[in-house]
Biopython code that builds the backbone (N, CA, C, O; Angstrom):
import numpy as np
from Bio.PDB.StructureBuilder import StructureBuilder

atoms = [
    (1, "MET", "N", (-3.901, 12.450, -48.354)),
    (1, "MET", "CA", (-3.741, 12.669, -47.115)),
    (1, "MET", "C", (-4.550, 12.368, -46.061)),
    (1, "MET", "O", (-5.611, 12.984, -45.956)),
    (2, "SER", "N", (-4.206, 11.412, -45.138)),
    (2, "SER", "CA", (-5.064, 11.073, -44.038)),
    (2, "SER", "C", (-5.278, 12.165, -42.795)),
    (2, "SER", "O", (-4.222, 12.603, -42.340)),
    (3, "ALA", "N", (-6.311, 12.583, -42.282)),
    (3, "ALA", "CA", (-6.257, 13.416, -41.047)),
    (3, "ALA", "C", (-6.415, 12.606, -39.848)),
    (3, "ALA", "O", (-7.541, 12.109, -39.800)),
    (4, "SER", "N", (-5.608, 12.280, -38.785)),
    (4, "SER", "CA", (-6.276, 11.575, -37.453)),
    (4, "SER", "C", (-7.105, 12.330, -36.911)),
    (4, "SER", "O", (-6.973, 13.521, -37.193)),
    (5, "ALA", "N", (-8.088, 12.000, -36.085)),
    (5, "ALA", "CA", (-9.030, 12.695, -35.385)),
    (5, "ALA", "C", (-9.601, 12.054, -33.943)),
    (5, "ALA", "O", (-10.421, 11.142, -34.056)),
    (6, "GLY", "N", (-9.271, 12.416, -32.796)),
    (6, "GLY", "CA", (-9.851, 11.927, -31.906)),
    (6, "GLY", "C", (-11.221, 11.918, -31.882)),
    (6, "GLY", "O", (-11.702, 13.023, -32.131)),
    (7, "GLY", "N", (-12.085, 10.964, -31.645)),
    (7, "GLY", "CA", (-13.584, 10.894, -31.280)),
    (7, "GLY", "C", (-14.162, 11.655, -30.197)),
    (7, "GLY", "O", (-15.321, 12.065, -30.137)),
    (8, "GLY", "N", (-13.041, 11.837, -29.163)),
    (8, "GLY", "CA", (-13.860, 12.622, -27.862)),
    (8, "GLY", "C", (-13.756, 11.418, -27.133)),
    (8, "GLY", "O", (-13.347, 10.495, -27.838)),
    (9, "PRO", "N", (-14.003, 11.091, -25.876)),
    (9, "PRO", "CA", (-14.331, 10.484, -25.099)),
    (9, "PRO", "C", (-15.457, 9.146, -25.097)),
    (9, "PRO", "O", (-15.507, 7.966, -24.751)),
    (10, "ALA", "N", (-16.313, 10.215, -25.741)),
    (10, "ALA", "CA", (-17.685, 9.207, -26.151)),
    (10, "ALA", "C", (-17.471, 8.097, -27.419)),
    (10, "ALA", "O", (-17.830, 6.923, -27.518)),
    (11, "GLY", "N", (-16.591, 9.149, -28.509)),
    (11, "GLY", "CA", (-16.238, 8.366, -29.502)),
    (11, "GLY", "C", (-17.423, 8.883, -30.558)),
    (11, "GLY", "O", (-18.373, 9.578, -30.197)),
    (12, "PRO", "N", (-17.243, 8.506, -31.677)),
    (12, "PRO", "CA", (-18.471, 8.996, -33.002)),
    (12, "PRO", "C", (-19.810, 8.673, -32.276)),
    (12, "PRO", "O", (-19.925, 7.871, -31.349)),
    (13, "THR", "N", (-20.669, 9.313, -32.758)),
    (13, "THR", "CA", (-21.980, 9.202, -32.328)),
    (13, "THR", "C", (-22.511, 8.101, -33.101)),
    (13, "THR", "O", (-22.008, 8.021, -34.222)),
    (14, "PRO", "N", (-23.342, 7.271, -32.838)),
    (14, "PRO", "CA", (-24.052, 6.392, -33.602)),
    (14, "PRO", "C", (-25.078, 6.747, -34.336)),
    (14, "PRO", "O", (-25.765, 7.690, -33.944)),
    (15, "GLY", "N", (-25.380, 6.120, -35.467)),
    (15, "GLY", "CA", (-26.369, 6.823, -36.280)),
    (15, "GLY", "C", (-26.859, 5.496, -37.222)),
    (15, "GLY", "O", (-26.509, 4.323, -37.090)),
    (16, "PRO", "N", (-27.765, 6.072, -38.192)),
    (16, "PRO", "CA", (-28.383, 5.202, -39.001)),
    (16, "PRO", "C", (-27.409, 4.239, -39.799)),
    (16, "PRO", "O", (-26.382, 4.741, -40.256)),
    (17, "THR", "N", (-27.621, 3.090, -39.971)),
    (17, "THR", "CA", (-26.927, 2.111, -40.838)),
    (17, "THR", "C", (-27.229, 2.189, -42.186)),
    (17, "THR", "O", (-28.415, 2.047, -42.485)),
    (18, "THR", "N", (-26.252, 2.426, -43.250)),
    (18, "THR", "CA", (-27.285, 2.415, -44.656)),
    (18, "THR", "C", (-26.956, 1.351, -45.461)),
    (18, "THR", "O", (-27.471, 1.194, -46.568)),
    (19, "GLY", "N", (-25.561, 0.082, -44.660)),
    (19, "GLY", "CA", (-25.710, -1.157, -45.014)),
    (19, "GLY", "C", (-26.048, -1.906, -43.879)),
    (19, "GLY", "O", (-26.473, -1.418, -42.832)),
    (20, "PRO", "N", (-25.797, -3.459, -44.160)),
    (20, "PRO", "CA", (-25.683, -4.431, -42.876)),
    (20, "PRO", "C", (-24.345, -4.453, -42.592)),
    (20, "PRO", "O", (-23.441, -4.358, -43.422)),
    (21, "THR", "N", (-24.215, -4.600, -41.228)),
    (21, "THR", "CA", (-22.978, -4.862, -40.659)),
    (21, "THR", "C", (-22.545, -6.232, -41.077)),
    (21, "THR", "O", (-23.173, -7.224, -40.707)),
    (22, "THR", "N", (-21.429, -6.313, -41.882)),
    (22, "THR", "CA", (-20.732, -7.436, -42.273)),
    (22, "THR", "C", (-19.190, -7.437, -41.566)),
    (22, "THR", "O", (-18.404, -6.509, -41.373)),
    (23, "GLY", "N", (-19.110, -8.796, -41.285)),
    (23, "GLY", "CA", (-17.569, -9.435, -41.147)),
    (23, "GLY", "C", (-17.851, -10.134, -40.119)),
    (23, "GLY", "O", (-19.004, -10.450, -39.828)),
    (24, "PRO", "N", (-16.770, -10.472, -39.417)),
    (24, "PRO", "CA", (-16.434, -11.176, -38.413)),
    (24, "PRO", "C", (-17.272, -10.471, -37.019)),
    (24, "PRO", "O", (-17.495, -9.263, -36.937)),
    (25, "THR", "N", (-17.643, -11.407, -36.046)),
    (25, "THR", "CA", (-18.539, -10.946, -34.689)),
    (25, "THR", "C", (-17.272, -11.074, -33.815)),
    (25, "THR", "O", (-17.483, -10.879, -32.618)),
    (26, "THR", "N", (-16.095, -11.341, -34.138)),
    (26, "THR", "CA", (-14.923, -10.957, -33.186)),
    (26, "THR", "C", (-14.059, -9.920, -34.082)),
    (26, "THR", "O", (-14.279, -9.724, -35.277)),
    (27, "GLY", "N", (-13.028, -9.274, -33.317)),
    (27, "GLY", "CA", (-12.088, -8.448, -33.833)),
    (27, "GLY", "C", (-13.070, -7.042, -33.899)),
    (27, "GLY", "O", (-14.160, -6.770, -33.396)),
    (28, "PRO", "N", (-11.859, -6.087, -35.020)),
    (28, "PRO", "CA", (-12.235, -4.389, -34.445)),
    (28, "PRO", "C", (-13.672, -4.555, -35.572)),
    (28, "PRO", "O", (-14.023, -5.414, -36.382)),
    (29, "THR", "N", (-14.255, -3.172, -35.083)),
    (29, "THR", "CA", (-15.878, -2.661, -36.087)),
    (29, "THR", "C", (-15.256, -1.555, -36.791)),
    (29, "THR", "O", (-14.816, -0.640, -36.094)),
    (30, "VAL", "N", (-15.164, -1.494, -37.819)),
    (30, "VAL", "CA", (-15.067, -0.506, -38.667)),
    (30, "VAL", "C", (-16.346, 0.528, -38.981)),
    (30, "VAL", "O", (-17.507, 0.126, -38.898)),
    (31, "VAL", "N", (-16.060, 1.690, -39.294)),
    (31, "VAL", "CA", (-17.844, 2.651, -39.464)),
    (31, "VAL", "C", (-17.017, 3.642, -40.213)),
    (31, "VAL", "O", (-16.006, 4.284, -39.927)),
    (32, "LEU", "N", (-17.960, 3.534, -41.514)),
    (32, "LEU", "CA", (-17.425, 4.727, -42.542)),
    (32, "LEU", "C", (-18.660, 5.527, -42.682)),
    (32, "LEU", "O", (-19.676, 5.014, -43.150)),
    (33, "TYR", "N", (-18.622, 6.692, -42.321)),
    (33, "TYR", "CA", (-19.509, 8.061, -42.198)),
    (33, "TYR", "C", (-19.360, 8.603, -43.583)),
    (33, "TYR", "O", (-18.358, 9.238, -43.913)),
    (34, "GLY", "N", (-20.320, 8.364, -44.366)),
    (34, "GLY", "CA", (-20.461, 9.255, -45.708)),
    (34, "GLY", "C", (-21.940, 9.395, -46.047)),
    (34, "GLY", "O", (-22.851, 9.180, -45.247)),
    (35, "ARG", "N", (-22.055, 9.697, -47.052)),
    (35, "ARG", "CA", (-23.061, 9.803, -47.946)),
    (35, "ARG", "C", (-23.201, 9.420, -49.496)),
    (35, "ARG", "O", (-22.240, 9.329, -50.260)),
    (36, "PRO", "N", (-24.576, 9.205, -49.854)),
    (36, "PRO", "CA", (-24.609, 8.903, -51.401)),
    (36, "PRO", "C", (-23.960, 10.275, -52.028)),
    (36, "PRO", "O", (-23.986, 11.404, -51.537)),
    (37, "GLY", "N", (-23.328, 9.805, -53.349)),
    (37, "GLY", "CA", (-22.998, 10.341, -54.108)),
    (37, "GLY", "C", (-21.461, 10.840, -53.746)),
    (37, "GLY", "O", (-20.850, 11.403, -54.655)),
    (38, "CYS", "N", (-21.060, 10.734, -52.969)),
    (38, "CYS", "CA", (-19.557, 11.164, -52.328)),
    (38, "CYS", "C", (-18.478, 10.209, -52.977)),
    (38, "CYS", "O", (-18.314, 9.025, -52.684)),
    (39, "HIS", "N", (-17.889, 10.822, -53.758)),
    (39, "HIS", "CA", (-16.918, 10.193, -54.739)),
    (39, "HIS", "C", (-15.621, 9.769, -53.545)),
    (39, "HIS", "O", (-15.138, 8.642, -53.654)),
    (40, "LEU", "N", (-15.231, 10.451, -52.724)),
    (40, "LEU", "CA", (-14.376, 10.196, -51.800)),
    (40, "LEU", "C", (-14.736, 8.865, -50.697)),
    (40, "LEU", "O", (-13.964, 8.042, -50.207)),
    (41, "CYS", "N", (-16.305, 9.035, -50.526)),
    (41, "CYS", "CA", (-16.620, 7.867, -49.628)),
    (41, "CYS", "C", (-16.642, 6.338, -50.581)),
    (41, "CYS", "O", (-16.549, 5.196, -50.129)),
    (42, "ASP", "N", (-16.731, 6.581, -51.411)),
    (42, "ASP", "CA", (-17.099, 5.396, -52.604)),
    (42, "ASP", "C", (-15.203, 4.974, -52.724)),
    (42, "ASP", "O", (-14.781, 3.821, -52.630)),
    (43, "GLU", "N", (-14.424, 6.053, -52.916)),
    (43, "GLU", "CA", (-13.027, 5.571, -52.550)),
    (43, "GLU", "C", (-12.233, 4.855, -51.151)),
    (43, "GLU", "O", (-11.262, 4.129, -50.936)),
    (44, "ALA", "N", (-13.073, 5.405, -50.542)),
    (44, "ALA", "CA", (-12.276, 5.058, -49.155)),
    (44, "ALA", "C", (-13.245, 3.598, -48.723)),
    (44, "ALA", "O", (-12.698, 2.753, -48.013)),
    (45, "LEU", "N", (-14.733, 3.370, -49.210)),
    (45, "LEU", "CA", (-15.033, 2.207, -49.372)),
    (45, "LEU", "C", (-14.171, 1.074, -50.185)),
    (45, "LEU", "O", (-13.976, -0.022, -49.660)),
    (46, "ALA", "N", (-13.798, 1.301, -51.143)),
    (46, "ALA", "CA", (-12.998, 0.301, -52.283)),
    (46, "ALA", "C", (-11.873, 0.044, -51.432)),
    (46, "ALA", "O", (-11.659, -1.149, -51.216)),
    (47, "VAL", "N", (-10.946, 1.042, -50.788)),
    (47, "VAL", "CA", (-9.893, 0.892, -49.883)),
    (47, "VAL", "C", (-10.167, -0.004, -48.743)),
    (47, "VAL", "O", (-9.216, -0.688, -48.365)),
    (48, "ILE", "N", (-11.115, -0.107, -48.224)),
    (48, "ILE", "CA", (-11.556, -0.703, -46.959)),
    (48, "ILE", "C", (-11.996, -1.908, -47.171)),
    (48, "ILE", "O", (-12.023, -2.762, -46.285)),
    (49, "GLU", "N", (-12.499, -2.153, -48.711)),
    (49, "GLU", "CA", (-12.758, -3.738, -48.671)),
    (49, "GLU", "C", (-11.658, -4.149, -49.330)),
    (49, "GLU", "O", (-11.680, -5.374, -49.448)),
    (50, "ARG", "N", (-10.591, -3.593, -49.866)),
    (50, "ARG", "CA", (-9.311, -4.338, -50.265)),
    (50, "ARG", "C", (-8.590, -4.697, -49.105)),
    (50, "ARG", "O", (-8.060, -5.808, -49.152)),
    (51, "VAL", "N", (-8.445, -4.060, -48.117)),
    (51, "VAL", "CA", (-8.108, -4.394, -46.717)),
    (51, "VAL", "C", (-8.624, -5.526, -46.179)),
    (51, "VAL", "O", (-7.968, -6.528, -45.895)),
    (52, "ARG", "N", (-10.040, -5.347, -46.005)),
    (52, "ARG", "CA", (-10.729, -6.699, -45.768)),
    (52, "ARG", "C", (-10.498, -7.860, -46.101)),
    (52, "ARG", "O", (-10.576, -8.821, -45.336)),
    (53, "ALA", "N", (-10.137, -7.915, -47.470)),
    (53, "ALA", "CA", (-10.052, -9.409, -48.082)),
    (53, "ALA", "C", (-8.934, -9.991, -47.061)),
    (53, "ALA", "O", (-8.911, -11.171, -46.709)),
    (54, "ARG", "N", (-7.897, -8.884, -46.581)),
    (54, "ARG", "CA", (-6.943, -9.619, -46.102)),
    (54, "ARG", "C", (-7.061, -9.638, -44.591)),
    (54, "ARG", "O", (-6.482, -10.533, -43.974)),
    (55, "VAL", "N", (-7.793, -8.685, -43.925)),
    (55, "VAL", "CA", (-7.615, -8.302, -42.637)),
    (55, "VAL", "C", (-9.261, -8.592, -42.256)),
    (55, "VAL", "O", (-10.088, -7.861, -42.801)),
    (56, "PRO", "N", (-9.751, -9.701, -41.284)),
    (56, "PRO", "CA", (-11.125, -9.889, -41.064)),
    (56, "PRO", "C", (-11.397, -8.625, -39.756)),
    (56, "PRO", "O", (-10.701, -8.403, -38.765)),
    (57, "PHE", "N", (-12.437, -8.075, -40.127)),
    (57, "PHE", "CA", (-13.182, -7.044, -39.234)),
    (57, "PHE", "C", (-14.533, -6.602, -39.896)),
    (57, "PHE", "O", (-14.827, -6.517, -41.088)),
    (58, "ALA", "N", (-15.380, -6.307, -38.593)),
    (58, "ALA", "CA", (-17.256, -6.204, -38.910)),
    (58, "ALA", "C", (-16.850, -4.454, -39.607)),
    (58, "ALA", "O", (-15.935, -3.677, -39.335)),
    (59, "LEU", "N", (-17.861, -4.374, -40.455)),
    (59, "LEU", "CA", (-17.943, -3.296, -41.654)),
    (59, "LEU", "C", (-19.093, -2.401, -41.192)),
    (59, "LEU", "O", (-20.056, -3.167, -41.221)),
    (60, "GLU", "N", (-19.548, -1.156, -40.766)),
    (60, "GLU", "CA", (-20.959, -0.521, -40.966)),
    (60, "GLU", "C", (-20.482, 0.778, -41.689)),
    (60, "GLU", "O", (-19.459, 1.461, -41.653)),
    (61, "GLN", "N", (-21.667, 0.821, -42.359)),
    (61, "GLN", "CA", (-21.809, 2.073, -43.182)),
    (61, "GLN", "C", (-22.856, 2.932, -42.664)),
    (61, "GLN", "O", (-23.962, 2.451, -42.418)),
    (62, "ARG", "N", (-22.598, 4.208, -42.469)),
    (62, "ARG", "CA", (-23.535, 5.308, -41.832)),
    (62, "ARG", "C", (-23.723, 6.554, -43.041)),
    (62, "ARG", "O", (-22.825, 7.113, -43.671)),
    (63, "ASP", "N", (-24.834, 6.717, -43.104)),
    (63, "ASP", "CA", (-25.374, 7.700, -43.901)),
    (63, "ASP", "C", (-25.638, 8.951, -43.280)),
    (63, "ASP", "O", (-26.799, 9.083, -42.892)),
    (64, "ILE", "N", (-24.877, 9.890, -43.087)),
    (64, "ILE", "CA", (-24.739, 10.943, -42.517)),
    (64, "ILE", "C", (-26.140, 11.983, -42.755)),
    (64, "ILE", "O", (-26.759, 12.737, -42.005)),
    (65, "GLU", "N", (-26.249, 11.674, -43.900)),
    (65, "GLU", "CA", (-27.738, 12.545, -44.322)),
    (65, "GLU", "C", (-29.105, 12.044, -43.498)),
    (65, "GLU", "O", (-30.018, 12.864, -43.400)),
    (66, "ALA", "N", (-29.230, 11.047, -43.051)),
    (66, "ALA", "CA", (-30.399, 10.090, -42.326)),
    (66, "ALA", "C", (-30.188, 10.613, -40.910)),
    (66, "ALA", "O", (-30.944, 10.115, -40.075)),
    (67, "ASP", "N", (-29.211, 11.622, -40.419)),
    (67, "ASP", "CA", (-29.294, 11.695, -39.043)),
    (67, "ASP", "C", (-28.521, 13.236, -39.082)),
    (67, "ASP", "O", (-27.399, 13.454, -39.540)),
    (68, "SER", "N", (-29.398, 14.172, -38.505)),
    (68, "SER", "CA", (-29.399, 15.619, -38.392)),
    (68, "SER", "C", (-27.488, 15.773, -37.779)),
    (68, "SER", "O", (-26.550, 16.276, -38.397)),
    (69, "GLU", "N", (-27.487, 15.132, -36.401)),
    (69, "GLU", "CA", (-26.541, 15.262, -35.708)),
    (69, "GLU", "C", (-25.204, 15.135, -36.659)),
    (69, "GLU", "O", (-24.343, 15.988, -36.873)),
    (70, "LEU", "N", (-25.305, 13.872, -37.131)),
    (70, "LEU", "CA", (-24.172, 12.871, -37.922)),
    (70, "LEU", "C", (-23.807, 13.911, -38.968)),
    (70, "LEU", "O", (-22.628, 13.932, -39.323)),
    (71, "PHE", "N", (-24.702, 14.822, -39.539)),
    (71, "PHE", "CA", (-24.580, 15.547, -40.841)),
    (71, "PHE", "C", (-24.040, 16.814, -40.176)),
    (71, "PHE", "O", (-23.055, 17.273, -40.753)),
    (72, "LYS", "N", (-24.472, 17.518, -39.049)),
    (72, "LYS", "CA", (-23.628, 18.447, -38.823)),
    (72, "LYS", "C", (-22.201, 18.223, -38.399)),
    (72, "LYS", "O", (-21.335, 19.094, -38.490)),
    (73, "ARG", "N", (-22.023, 17.144, -37.982)),
    (73, "ARG", "CA", (-20.571, 16.719, -37.498)),
    (73, "ARG", "C", (-19.611, 16.260, -38.402)),
    (73, "ARG", "O", (-18.411, 16.405, -38.171)),
    (74, "TYR", "N", (-20.098, 15.637, -39.564)),
    (74, "TYR", "CA", (-19.283, 15.240, -40.435)),
    (74, "TYR", "C", (-19.530, 15.813, -41.852)),
    (74, "TYR", "O", (-19.071, 15.093, -42.739)),
    (75, "LEU", "N", (-19.977, 16.628, -42.155)),
    (75, "LEU", "CA", (-20.617, 16.916, -43.705)),
    (75, "LEU", "C", (-19.372, 17.363, -44.262)),
    (75, "LEU", "O", (-18.957, 16.927, -45.336)),
    (76, "GLU", "N", (-18.681, 18.325, -43.487)),
    (76, "GLU", "CA", (-17.330, 18.547, -44.083)),
    (76, "GLU", "C", (-16.089, 17.741, -43.897)),
    (76, "GLU", "O", (-14.904, 18.039, -44.047)),
    (77, "ARG", "N", (-16.571, 16.843, -43.599)),
    (77, "ARG", "CA", (-15.101, 15.740, -43.458)),
    (77, "ARG", "C", (-14.952, 14.547, -43.877)),
    (77, "ARG", "O", (-14.002, 13.766, -43.814)),
    (78, "ILE", "N", (-16.303, 14.452, -44.449)),
    (78, "ILE", "CA", (-16.408, 12.568, -44.980)),
    (78, "ILE", "C", (-15.712, 12.714, -46.311)),
    (78, "ILE", "O", (-15.677, 13.708, -47.037)),
    (79, "PRO", "N", (-15.016, 11.206, -46.536)),
    (79, "PRO", "CA", (-15.190, 10.040, -45.525)),
    (79, "PRO", "C", (-14.640, 10.251, -44.209)),
    (79, "PRO", "O", (-13.550, 10.801, -44.046)),
    (80, "VAL", "N", (-15.443, 9.781, -43.158)),
    (80, "VAL", "CA", (-14.532, 9.508, -41.604)),
    (80, "VAL", "C", (-14.745, 7.900, -41.415)),
    (80, "VAL", "O", (-15.770, 7.278, -41.691)),
    (81, "VAL", "N", (-13.808, 7.497, -41.002)),
    (81, "VAL", "CA", (-13.487, 6.207, -40.973)),
    (81, "VAL", "C", (-13.352, 5.997, -39.242)),
    (81, "VAL", "O", (-12.586, 6.734, -38.622)),
    (82, "ALA", "N", (-13.918, 5.251, -38.737)),
    (82, "ALA", "CA", (-13.702, 5.164, -37.036)),
    (82, "ALA", "C", (-13.755, 3.803, -36.933)),
    (82, "ALA", "O", (-14.588, 3.112, -37.519)),
    (83, "ILE", "N", (-12.581, 3.239, -35.946)),
    (83, "ILE", "CA", (-12.336, 1.674, -35.734)),
    (83, "ILE", "C", (-12.232, 1.593, -34.111)),
    (83, "ILE", "O", (-11.307, 1.900, -33.360)),
    (84, "ASP", "N", (-13.356, 1.135, -33.888)),
    (84, "ASP", "CA", (-13.524, 0.375, -32.406)),
    (84, "ASP", "C", (-14.070, 2.100, -31.893)),
    (84, "ASP", "O", (-13.601, 2.492, -30.824)),
    (85, "GLY", "N", (-14.919, 2.951, -32.569)),
    (85, "GLY", "CA", (-15.727, 3.897, -31.781)),
    (85, "GLY", "C", (-14.522, 5.065, -32.013)),
    (85, "GLY", "O", (-14.750, 6.163, -31.505)),
    (86, "VAL", "N", (-13.471, 4.920, -32.626)),
    (86, "VAL", "CA", (-12.179, 6.100, -32.355)),
    (86, "VAL", "C", (-12.049, 6.363, -33.857)),
    (86, "VAL", "O", (-11.634, 5.571, -34.703)),
    (87, "GLU", "N", (-12.527, 7.763, -34.056)),
    (87, "GLU", "CA", (-12.280, 8.281, -35.372)),
    (87, "GLU", "C", (-10.485, 7.975, -35.725)),
    (87, "GLU", "O", (-9.579, 8.004, -34.892)),
    (88, "ALA", "N", (-10.388, 7.749, -36.892)),
    (88, "ALA", "CA", (-8.977, 7.502, -37.108)),
    (88, "ALA", "C", (-8.483, 8.006, -38.633)),
    (88, "ALA", "O", (-7.295, 8.113, -38.936)),
    (89, "PHE", "N", (-9.596, 8.297, -39.535)),
    (89, "PHE", "CA", (-9.407, 8.909, -40.840)),
    (89, "PHE", "C", (-10.334, 9.999, -41.185)),
    (89, "PHE", "O", (-11.351, 10.074, -40.496)),
    (90, "GLU", "N", (-10.150, 10.926, -42.202)),
    (90, "GLU", "CA", (-11.175, 11.398, -42.491)),
    (90, "GLU", "C", (-10.678, 12.126, -44.116)),
    (90, "GLU", "O", (-9.510, 12.327, -44.451)),
    (91, "LEU", "N", (-11.642, 12.362, -44.768)),
    (91, "LEU", "CA", (-10.938, 12.796, -45.998)),
    (91, "LEU", "C", (-10.834, 11.819, -47.010)),
    (91, "LEU", "O", (-11.580, 11.555, -47.953)),
    (92, "PHE", "N", (-9.293, 11.118, -46.467)),
    (92, "PHE", "CA", (-8.620, 9.901, -47.055)),
    (92, "PHE", "C", (-8.280, 8.933, -46.379)),
    (92, "PHE", "O", (-7.837, 8.985, -45.232)),
    (93, "VAL", "N", (-8.503, 7.738, -47.190)),
    (93, "VAL", "CA", (-8.022, 6.606, -46.603)),
    (93, "VAL", "C", (-6.758, 5.778, -47.315)),
    (93, "VAL", "O", (-6.875, 5.127, -48.353)),
    (94, "GLY", "N", (-5.810, 5.896, -46.724)),
    (94, "GLY", "CA", (-4.779, 5.266, -47.659)),
    (94, "GLY", "C", (-4.818, 3.932, -47.025)),
    (94, "GLY", "O", (-4.959, 3.742, -45.817)),
    (95, "GLU", "N", (-4.676, 2.985, -47.971)),
    (95, "GLU", "CA", (-4.507, 1.368, -47.614)),
    (95, "GLU", "C", (-3.692, 0.880, -46.566)),
    (95, "GLU", "O", (-4.160, 0.277, -45.600)),
    (96, "ASP", "N", (-2.363, 1.146, -46.738)),
    (96, "ASP", "CA", (-1.518, 0.871, -46.069)),
    (96, "ASP", "C", (-1.194, 1.211, -44.563)),
    (96, "ASP", "O", (-0.692, 0.520, -43.677)),
    (97, "GLU", "N", (-1.796, 2.923, -44.580)),
    (97, "GLU", "CA", (-2.072, 3.404, -43.212)),
    (97, "GLU", "C", (-3.416, 2.834, -42.419)),
    (97, "GLU", "O", (-3.451, 2.729, -41.193)),
    (98, "PHE", "N", (-4.431, 2.509, -43.227)),
    (98, "PHE", "CA", (-5.403, 1.816, -42.799)),
    (98, "PHE", "C", (-4.957, 0.174, -42.332)),
    (98, "PHE", "O", (-5.276, -0.138, -41.185)),
    (99, "GLU", "N", (-4.432, -0.589, -42.947)),
    (99, "GLU", "CA", (-4.009, -1.805, -42.533)),
    (99, "GLU", "C", (-3.037, -1.705, -40.982)),
    (99, "GLU", "O", (-3.151, -2.599, -40.143)),
    (100, "ARG", "N", (-2.353, -0.833, -40.821)),
    (100, "ARG", "CA", (-1.707, -0.780, -39.838)),
    (100, "ARG", "C", (-2.464, -0.057, -38.715)),
    (100, "ARG", "O", (-2.189, -0.497, -37.599)),
    (101, "ALA", "N", (-3.059, 0.617, -38.736)),
    (101, "ALA", "CA", (-4.139, 1.502, -37.798)),
    (101, "ALA", "C", (-4.991, -0.169, -37.183)),
    (101, "ALA", "O", (-4.958, -0.485, -35.993)),
    (102, "LEU", "N", (-5.560, -0.879, -38.066)),
    (102, "LEU", "CA", (-5.988, -2.308, -37.814)),
    (102, "LEU", "C", (-5.310, -3.088, -36.926)),
    (102, "LEU", "O", (-5.818, -3.580, -35.919)),
    (103, "ALA", "N", (-4.002, -3.234, -37.324)),
    (103, "ALA", "CA", (-2.920, -4.245, -36.555)),
    (103, "ALA", "C", (-2.720, -3.670, -35.278)),
    (103, "ALA", "O", (-2.194, -4.435, -34.470)),
    (104, "LYS", "N", (-3.011, -2.460, -34.846)),
    (104, "LYS", "CA", (-2.895, -1.548, -33.538)),
    (104, "LYS", "C", (-3.956, -2.103, -32.669)),
    (104, "LYS", "O", (-3.726, -2.343, -31.484)),
    (105, "VAL", "N", (-4.881, -2.273, -33.105)),
    (105, "VAL", "CA", (-6.514, -2.864, -32.428)),
    (105, "VAL", "C", (-6.190, -4.558, -31.850)),
    (105, "VAL", "O", (-6.052, -5.536, -32.584)),
    (106, "LYS", "N", (-6.121, -4.543, -30.265)),
    (106, "LYS", "CA", (-5.637, -5.618, -29.927)),
    (106, "LYS", "C", (-6.982, -6.345, -29.204)),
    (106, "LYS", "O", (-7.812, -5.777, -28.495)),
    (107, "TYR", "N", (-6.953, -7.703, -29.577)),
    (107, "TYR", "CA", (-8.274, -8.636, -29.587)),
    (107, "TYR", "C", (-7.517, -10.136, -29.170)),
    (107, "TYR", "O", (-8.192, -11.160, -29.065)),
]
sb = StructureBuilder()
sb.init_structure("model")
sb.init_model(0)
sb.init_chain("A")
sb.init_seg("    ")
for serial, (resi, resn, name, xyz) in enumerate(atoms, 1):
    if name == "N":
        sb.init_residue(resn, " ", resi, " ")
    sb.init_atom(name, np.array(xyz, "f"), 0.0, 1.0, " ", f" {name:<3s}", serial, name[0])
structure = sb.get_structure()
């Protein structure tokens, strides 16, 4: 089950990127907050990549262990997925729900 959460007025805190930003230069940016060895994070990434095969967007992965603020903020909630700076999912990312959330982003 996914849980939606508002990122607050400022949105999620930027942090170290664990992988290159990949995807188009226009369209939404998806950030996956997680950490190495997190099986839920691996499952979320698999869902994100399946959707990205159909819907273009940039993807950034952030390792919460590389930033103490991200670690405190997200440790009990990972994976957390933000779309254009707004937290959209935590703990679980449903493929259909994720694709619908992307479709709501206007470009």
